[in-house]
Structure formats: C-alpha cells, structure tokens
Steps between C-alpha positions, in 0.01 A plus 500: 500500500244524220360154425524553122867596528564196719338265249698648211825472696425140593417417137825658384696303758331180388602573142858562613509164674374327187774657290771417753369144538507455122862617487593262782355209303594597144824685553583780256184578301374752246199718572297290257591183686413663832165616366424144395614356836323753722197559277534872563421747224797650317413842644478376860816293460688797356413715803589226751829412329604866472445546873685179589795609287500846658502345849773252413301177533540423129783571257538482123732202477534450125302492176345209314712563190658154518157336525321693225433374151488747215524875526356731756615700794631281786285504812647572841526204736409583859639319805493522875769727643723281723595810700143579600417426864128428483410318822623566852453281807596621848526317832506720811640301790572615852853615419535510121317540173563267206411562136458280194470662157364335185513619143237475231579131454400440865849375581677633811771740386617634837475432873632700792441601860563791733496518878319745726462539874215282626375804694466708183155604381327368191547816300875478556497131408311577180752771412779246552318264263467767230867592531586130472299472179680798345841365600419153360384664180826689468708193582324280245437774242125480527247776445159540662303676227260212438411360842213254467460380857629555855426291809637499854483269798505641853526336840167379631515673837489844344259461210260778604777758537735370231283421200352845425839672542690247289231500231494879482876553500571236234207618289631856509851385404406269213171647377295183528262343751668260742397158632586470871456190713670295769859412408472145635197442279700619200787270601253213500386599153860490378551153647175369348590626155874430513634370168158463347384276784196282433366569848162671497423426866783578738568600861795715600614528864758763595683435829722793595482795745126446469292223344278558199394333183311499174260277311460451129155350440375390160780693331430819697691677772229474764452802727186422698215732600727755673832409335623301799502155340814302577547621859625160615706665771186584697348155503488387864698183571507526883213687671708523818813615321682832491317824428523592131521854365153447348351465849438123496706237679702220347498611137734318263713815481577487873684169460636502143635852436876542496518657847305216661746240371819643647672221693229249409590136564436223243197397706370858492546513122313170466205650687506817291512293181201297614297813573596663168423175318159472667405853395617443144340156493165644609528769231593232245193295588285805423684632194644176356807680359759363260781673683600625846804731515684593820708819487664755729795503737381213719543215248832656392639516853346167605545286186375180663163655576359467147525120495326485839222726373457285189450191717246686715308612191491142373368380836236776505377418150502122543171347395427774250351377174706754305869496424735647758662833413866540424676674790814692413718790606465840337725540195456864393740639761515852645333652192186284527281789613630728224454228237145432620428872483639498148258224402217711638627801306515306177149384584493241225581199715210252533569520873369858493169419331223697665738677737321763706578735787480847646484802271743782578430844361814640333417854401852603395439390141211395273406152618478225239412207721443386854766486770428192704619386836 
C-alpha cells in the first residue's frame, strides 16, 4: 500500500471517529454544531458526513425548525443510525463461535453463537462466524455498511495457525483490518472493564478444559514480550508432578483443569485451591492488583472452590504493605470473550491504551489501519 494513501485513509478515519463521537455526546446535531464540536472545516465535514450518510452510519433525523429564531431555511439535524452495526467482537472457542455487536453508541445491540465441529479448520470456523454475523444482522434489522472495528479472540493453543486465517477471512468479509488475540485474554478484559469497573490493575484466571489468564496493568491489557503474559496454567507447582502438554512437570494446569478434577475429594479440592491461591498470591505480590477474577467451568462446577482460593490468596499476600485484592467469580458469562473482543474493536476503552500486536497483511481491500494480534 502506498504510504501517502495510507496516511490519507487513516486521517479520514480519524475524522469519521470525531464526527461519530460528537454525535454520541451531543445527540442530534446540525452540521454547524458538528463543525464547532469537531473543529473540522465545513468542507471536510461535508465530505465525511456525506460518506457516513451513504454508508448508513448517520441519518437525517429532523430539522432545527423548532429551535430557530427568525427566518431562514431550517438546517438538517444529523443523528446516529440505531440500525448500524459498527463494531463486531468474536470469540472462537473449541466448539462454538460467539458474537457481540455494538452500534454507533457503543451499546451492545445483539449477541449470538453458532456451533461447529471441534475438528473443523479455522477457515471453516471463520465462515461460520461470518454467516452468524449476517444472520444476527437480519434478525435484529442491522446493516453493516459502516463497520468501524472488528476483533476476534481465538484459543491459545492454535494462535500461529488460527490468527492469520481468522484475520484474513474476517477482513475480507467486512472490509476492515481485524484485531486478533487470545480469547481468554479478551475475556479478562471484559471482566476488568465490566460495568465501568474502577479496576486498572487486574488478574484474570480461567480454569476450564485448559488453564489460562490475562493481566490488566496500569489500565492496559498486558501482552508481554511475545504475547504470552497471563499463562498461569504453566507455572510449576509440583516439580515431580504429572507431565504437562507444555513439556514441563507439575504445571498448575495439570491439577486444576476440568479433567483433572473429575472425582476429586474435598481434600483434593483443598490442595488445588491452595496451589491456585499460591500462584495468584505470588502474581498479586508482583502486580499489586485491585481485582482477581476466577472464571471458566471449574468454579461453576465446583462452587466451593472460589472461597478456598480466596483464603489461599489472603494467606499468600499476608504481610504485604498494600491492600489485598478483591477476589470474585467471573460475571460476564459465556459471552465474555466476545464482549472483550468488542471492547478491543471499539478501541476507545482506557484498558486498550497503547495496545500493540502482530500486523497481518490483508490484501483483499485497501488497508486503512493495522490488524493486530
């Protein structure tokens, strides 16, 4: 892509976001009011607004006739189109894909999911996701002419094979670069920002078929040098323990994943809780988080485990000069990964400040940004 074209496209997109942000804050506004709010020239604003109207992001809602004093031609009042799907967040699990769709107001307007065979390839899974988006659009009477952001979470074990395929397929379908990252990390982002949470430093631990996690540090979704931050499942808790799929022995995942807890006695669960609490406590001593969230199938199927983990975290952080973190269960439910992806797609959350990742080349359309993973 020509650098000059890329800069112009990025500038145009920035102007679009300013106009849409002004309409979110002000509500229905005239072009003159938008020019004042955005500080764009009348000529630039006219071009941007015309394109947004043509794509369905903005509609002419009314005129200012009732507000005007004296004579003169009433000015059109512009508003966000409630039927415009502008942000899409996907969560690709082992057996199903979930989607969350937000409109121009950043509110979720639709959620849904579709199953696929866990043996299916990533291209097929991506096609299922695109079909799901179209069907959700039809069901909720949404249109996709003004997509502003798309993000997708994929399972961590398959990032090298999954991310480029998912990014390319979704980019081709929706005509925009795509953020792709680990779906557990996105679930952690959703939990940390749930209901306008005050938490700027948070740890998320996901106990399910596997064990993973995420960290929000200083208001940022922290990825680490190679985007493996939050791999709590591969912290060794017993050097003489069972062989883990990562090649080490006695990783936390070997004792706390759902399969390892089948038929576990109360004493076994106490031991697992102590080990999980020690790992989280050690991480808390380093990070000093406000919040620790435990999610996944394990705390759901073993409801008494969370209280045991909380006690173990308190014991592991005893003597710390800082305050102890709140420990709670995940609250965002089965759409946590999709909602976290949606936050990344919107890309205006303070939790996404400075977000960085891998760049995917998407040659099917003129690129206007960076697809990150």
